[in-house]
N, C-alpha and C positions, 0 to 999 in steps of 0.2 A: 447428483453433482452440482446441479442449479442451486439447490438449498444450501450448500456448502459455500458457493460464491457468494451467494445473497447475504449469509450469515458473516463472512468476512467483510463484505462491502458495509455492512451496518456497523460491525466493530471498528472498522477504520474511521467511518464517519464520525462515529461517537468520540473517537481519540481526537480527531481533528477538530471538533467543535468544542471541546472540554478545554477551557483555558487554563494557564498555568499562573504561577505566583500568587497562590492565596485566593483565587477566584473559583473556588469549589462550589458545585450545584448551581454553576452559571451557564450561560449560552450566549452565543452571538446573536444580536436582533438588527433589523434594518427597519429605520424609522419610514412611515409610510406618508409622513407628513412633517411640517416644522412644527417642534413639540418644545414646551417649556417644562424645565426641571424644577421641582420645588423640594422643600423640607419643612417640617413642623416642629415648632418648639413644643417643649413640655407643657407650656402655657396655654397652648393651642393655637397660637398664630402661625399662619402659613407664609412662608417667604420665598418668594422667585429667586432661584439660584442662576440659572442658565437657560438659554435657548439653545436648542440643538438642531441641526440643519436636516430636511428631508433627505432620503436615500443614504444617510451615512449609517455606519455600522458601529456598535459598541457591545462590549460584554456586560450582561446584565443578569439578574436573578429575579425570578417571578415570584410576587407576593401579593396574594389576594387579587385585587384588580389593578395591580401597578407592576411596572418593572424597576427594580432598584439598582442604580448605577453608582460606582464609586468615583468621585471627582476629587483629586486630591486625597487627603485624609477623610473626607465627607462622604455622606450618603445621602442621595437624593432619589426621587421618584418621578416618574411619568406615568401618564394613563396607559393601561395595557393595550388598549385599542388603537394607540397612535404607532406600533411597531408590529412587526412579524419576524417569525424565525427566520434568521439569514442563511441563504444557501452557501455562502461564502464565510468562513470564520475570520475573527481578528486574532492576530497573534499577541496575545496578552503582555503588556509591558510590565516589568518589575516596578513597584512603588518603594522608592528608596528617598523619602523625602527628607530634604535637610534645610529647606528656607520657608518660613512662613510669611504670607504675603497677604494684603488687603487691596483690592481692586479700588483704584482711584476714579476711574471712568469705565464705561463699558467695555470690555476687554475681549476683542476677537482672538480666538484660539487657531493658529494655523497649523498645517500639517509639517511645515518646515520653516526655517528661519528667514521667512520672507513674508512681505505684506502682498506680495503679487498674487498668492494663491488665495481663492475664496475660503474664508473661515468655515470650519466645520461645526464649530460651536462658538458661543459668546457667554462670557460670565458677566452677569449683572454688576453694576456699580454697588460698591460699599459690601464686598463679599470676602470673606477669608479663605485663601485656599493654598493648600501646601505645594511646595515646588521640589523638583529634584535638584535645582541649582541653576545658575545663571550659564547660559551659552552665548557668548557675544552679547548682542543687544536684547536677547530673550530670555525667558524664564521657561524651562521644560516643566510641564505638567502631565498627569496622566488623567484621562477623561474617559471613563467607561473602557479601561483596559489599554485605550489608545495614547500614543505619545503625542503631545502638542506644544505649542509655542506660544507665549504671550509676550508682546513688547513691554520692555521695561517701563517705559513711558505711561503705562496703563496701570501700574502697581505701585505700592511702597512697602517697605518692612513692616510687618506686623510687631509692634511693640509690647502687646498683651493687653489683657482685659481688666479693666479697672473694676476691683472689688471694693465697694466703699464701706465705712463703718461709722455708724452713728450710735449714741446711747440715749441721753434723755433731752427732752425738748420743753422750753417754757415759752410764755407769750410775750415777755419784754425782758430780755436778758440783763439789759443795763439796770434795771431795777429790781433783778432777782436775786434771791440769796445764793444764786448760782453764778453770779455775774463774774467771778474769778475762776470757774471750772472750765477747764480746756474741753471736758468732753460733753458738754451741755450746749445745745445749739438753740438759737431762737428760731421758732417755728416760722416767722417770716422769712429768715434765710433759706431754710428748708424749702418753703414754697418757691422762693425765686429759683433755687437750683432745679427743682423738679419742673417748673415752666421752661427752663433752658433747655433740659432734657427733651421735652415734649416738643417744643419749637423747632430744635434742631433734628427731631425724628430719631432720638436714641431709642433703643428697645431695652426694657428693663428684663433681664434674664433670670431664670431660675438658678440655683447652683447646680440642679440636675442638669440643666442645658449646659453649663460650664463643664461639668464632670463627663459627659458624653462627649463633648468636644475633646478633652484632654485625651479621652480614652480612643480619640479617632473613630468614633462612631457616628458623630453628627456635626453637620456645617454650622457655622455661626456667621451672622453679618458682621461688618467691620464695627459699626456705631452700636455697641452695647454696653450696658453697665449692670453690674449685680450690685443690689442694694441690701446692706445688712445692718440689723440693730441687734447690739449685744445686750443681754439682761431681761428682755422683755419687760422693759420699764412700762409704767401705766399710761404713760404719755404716748405711747406707740399706738394702742387702741383707740386712746382718745383724740390724737392729734395728727399724727401720720397717717393712719388707716383712712380716714375720709378722703385726704388729698390724693391718695394712692389709687383708691377705688374710683374717684372722679376722673382721672386721667388714664384709667385702664392698665396701671402699673403695678409690679410685682416686687416684692421682697422676701428678705427671710429673718426670723428673729431667733436668736440664739438663746434658750430659755435656762433659767437658774431654777430647776423644777422644785427644790425644797422652800421656796419663796412663792410658789403659787398656791393661792388660797382657794378654798372651795366656793365662796360667795365674794361678789364685787364689792367693792368698798367706795366710799365718795372720792373723787379724784381731786387732788391737790397738786398742782404742779410743782410748789415750792417745797415738796417733800419727795424722797426717793421712795417710790412705792412700785409694786409689781403686778404684773397682770394676773387675774384670777381665772379659774377655769372657764366661766362664761365667757370672759373677754376673748380668750385665745380660741374658744370654739367660733367665736363672732368673726375673727380676723383671718382665721386659716384658709378662707377661699381666696385670699390675696397676699397673705404673709405667711411664708412657709415656717413650721416649727422644728427647731433643731437642737441639738445638745450644747449645753453651757455649763456641763456637771449638774448633779444634784446638790451635794453638800461641800462642795470643794472650791468655793468662790470666795475665798478669803486671802488677805495678803498680809505677809509680815513685813514691817517697815524697816525692821532692825536687820533682817537677812536679805531683804529684796527679794524673797521668795514667796510664792502662791502655795495654798495647801494642797493643791494638785501635785506639786513637785514633791512633797514629804509623803504622799501616798504609796503605800506598797502597791503592786500589781493586784494583789487579792482585794485590797480596800477600792482600789479604783473600778475593778469589776464589779462589785457590789454596787458601787455608784452608779454604775451604768443600769443594773438591774432596778434600783430606786427610781432613776429617771424615767426608765421605760414604764413603770408602774403607774406614773404621773401622766405620761402620754396616752397611755391607755384609757385613763380616766377622761382625758380631753376627747379623744375619739380612738376607738379600739382599732381603727384602720392605720393609724398612724405609726410609721415605722422609719425613724430618723436615720439619716445616712451621713450627716456632716456634723462637724465638731469645731467650736471656737474655744481655744485655750484662754481660760481666764488670765486677764492681765498680759497675754501674749506669751506666759511662762509654760514651759514643758520639759519633760523628761525623756530622752530617748529610750531609755529601759522599757518605757510603757508602752512601746509601738505595738507590741503583740497583743496587749489588751484592746487597743482600739480595733485591730483587724479582727480579733475574735467576736467584737460586738457589732461588726458590719458597719464601721466607719469608712467610708470611701474616700472622703477629703477631711482634712483638719486644718484649720486657719490660724495664721498669725495675726497680730495687730499692727503690723508695719511691713514695709520691703518693697512698696510700689506695686506696679501691675503684675497680674499673675500671667505666665506665659505657658504655652502648651506641655512644656517638659518641667515645669515647677513640681518639686517634690510633693508627693501627694499628701503627706501628712504634715507638710510645712507650706501651705500655700500662702503667699503674701495678700495683705490688704492695704487700702489707704485710708487712714483716719480722717474725717472730716470735722473739724473742730470749731471751738468758739474763736472767731477771729478769720476764719478762711473766707477770703474775698471771692467774688464771683469770677474774677479773672484767674485766681488760684485753682478755682473748680475747674474752669475751663481746660486748664493745663492736666488736672487729674483725669479727666474723661475722655479727652481727644487722644488719637494716636500720635 
């Protein structure tokens, strides 16, 4: 009889500790000390996201030497030795996020719509967080399955992530054969822009970081930029790569793979040249390599269509195969997941081919900032062109 009672007690306890609303394999923990929650970008940078108060309880999942918690749409971690299994469970709250926010100050999180209570958590300044919506002067958020409230004065609406497009670079554009080309930029302007990002402590994220954020798997800071170079022009390894490496910045180049040569050629910025296998190998520690088609990067000025648009799904599928052959020649471990439409032109009938070939996101060449709900195969970007002033650039990158 005692065994039966003990069995029923254990089953009931397990049921009480098991959280609902998608928190499977999680349990309630209690913090044994004030604890900092962090997340790590795919570039390796560790970001402080929040401070959690001692003795507070949260729903979490054990992973290696950490506890994982959901804050809004994001996943963050705390050291395993800063918490213990709680004797009393948290009633898990449903995440039904409707509003994307960025903290403009350190943002205390209260248990009710009042600053009189001691906050049970504090979100760091300049962090993105999803909210269930505004209630009076507060935004409702879910932290470790608990409902909390952030005052509206501590946040602003998130207008999206700037994903910038560059193409070719020259030393002195005013005297260059490309002086009238909108898509060619003076390298000194690029340096000025990167200096600004560095001075203002922007983080250059990978497209993978952006992707994980849109999938509601990873947090993002507020001040982030994704840098992209279309075509893999030879000026990228020769002129922009050294700047990025010196500043510990990251970018992506979309490669036209049928223009990649086996051997490097002398660089001449006054010509349109493309990176070779050795040069792409050299930059891939700092600049990620992704799809820009193999042989479908041409444009018909009479019809205003690109060759990608004329390609059948079968031809496009073969094109992906040829592109992958080149990527394997660069590095057998390369597995591109992102695609930029040549000239921004696309055909919706080709969507199944992109999905079949593992394309997680495909990018346009216009449209403004990218938001968490941007269509996955039609993600907007912002072109940085000849004549873009620093004032205009600031507007591009700030929220």
